[in-house]
C-alpha positions, -999 to +999 in steps of 0.1 A: +001+002-001+015+033-012-003+055+012-001+055+050-039+046+069-058+072+087-064+076+125-100+064+117-090+034+098-061+026+124-085+022+149-108+003+127-081-026+118-072-024+157-108-030+169-110-052+143-081-071+155-091-064+195-123-083+187-110-111+168-087-117+204-118-111+223-136-136+206-110-160+209-099-155+243-132-163+259-134-142+290-160-140+314-193-125+302-187-095+322-156-086+306-167-094+272-194-069+276-173-042+290-149-046+261-175-042+233-190-009+250-157+006+250-155-002+218-188+014+204-175+045+226-146+046+207-163+046+173-196+071+184-165+098+179-167+099+143-193+109+120-210+080+105-201+093+070-161+094+080-162+057+093-181+045+066-155+059+042-125+043+064-140+009+060-148+012+025-110+021+019-099-005+043-121-026+020-108-017-009-066-020+000-079-057+011-069-049+046-106-061+058-135-081+044-171-085+052-198-114+049-237-110+053-245-132+082-279-151+076-294-124+110-292-098+079-260-081+098-229-079+081-198-091+100-163-071+090-135-096+092-097-086+091-078-104+064-046-112+062-029-085+052-048-064+077-037-092+104+000-080+092-010-038+091-021-046+129+011-064+138+030-034+123+012-006+146+023-025+175+059-026+164+056+013+161+045+015+197+067-017+214+089-008+242+107-031+263+099-030+300+126-021+323+129-040+357+137-021+388+170-044+392+193-056+366+196-094+365+233-088+352+227-108+323+228-096+290+208-103+262+228-107+227+211-105+193+230-124+166+221-129+128+232-140+094+202-128+069+212-138+032+216-108+008+181-115-010+166-106+024+182-077+027+153-053+035+143-077+060+176-079+077+177-036+076+145-036+093+154-060+119+187-034+124+163-007+126+140-019+149+167-033+175+184+006+172+148+021+179+144-006+210+178+007+224+198-023+218+236-016+216+252-027+179+283-048+193+294-062+158+273-052+120+250-083+133+256-088+168+234-061+192+233-065+232+205-054+256+207-057+290+170-067+299+148-095+291+133-087+257+129-128+241+090-118+237+098-086+218+125-104+195+102-131+188+077-106+175+098-088+153+116-124+136+080-137+133+067-105+117+096-105+091+100-144+088+138-146+101+133-176+121+161-197+108+186-165+106+185-151+138+197-164+175+193-148+206+221-161+238+217-149+275+252-137+284+264-136+320+301-121+311+312-100+284+350-091+281+337-052+279+313-054+305+322-017+316+317+001+288+285-019+280+273-012+314+284+025+310+261+024+274+236+017+295+240+038+326+241+004+348+258+004+381 
């Protein structure tokens, strides 16, 4: 898709993704209806015509689909392309939580990604830098805090399972420099 999505379109995609996960997670009925009310309130802030235009644009971009239900209602669904877009939005806001105490271990991310996957390799480097990793060598990044979930998310998003390894390391010969870079004492 050449142009970015508007605020309403992003919100609709995220709501559809949330609704899908709502259906899959089978929460208590009270929580289910509370979430539905929150979604309804979120969408009420937009004029109906703007919301319809946003939804039509998502459909035209093949990010969502729809089907007519037997009861006459129309059900919007998130397509595969739409799910990838939602993952990208999650990536934009991803942060690695910093614990109150450092466990004195280093997380090392290593990768050897072939040149034919250069865009994915560059994207991985970009995200690691954005998340605050230190580039130890061209394809080696270091971080002091637990980040397995975040790394696995990025690796899955770019389908890099075969090329990326992560290690938990207790000693590094230049630890003083790394501690200084991450302001650790």
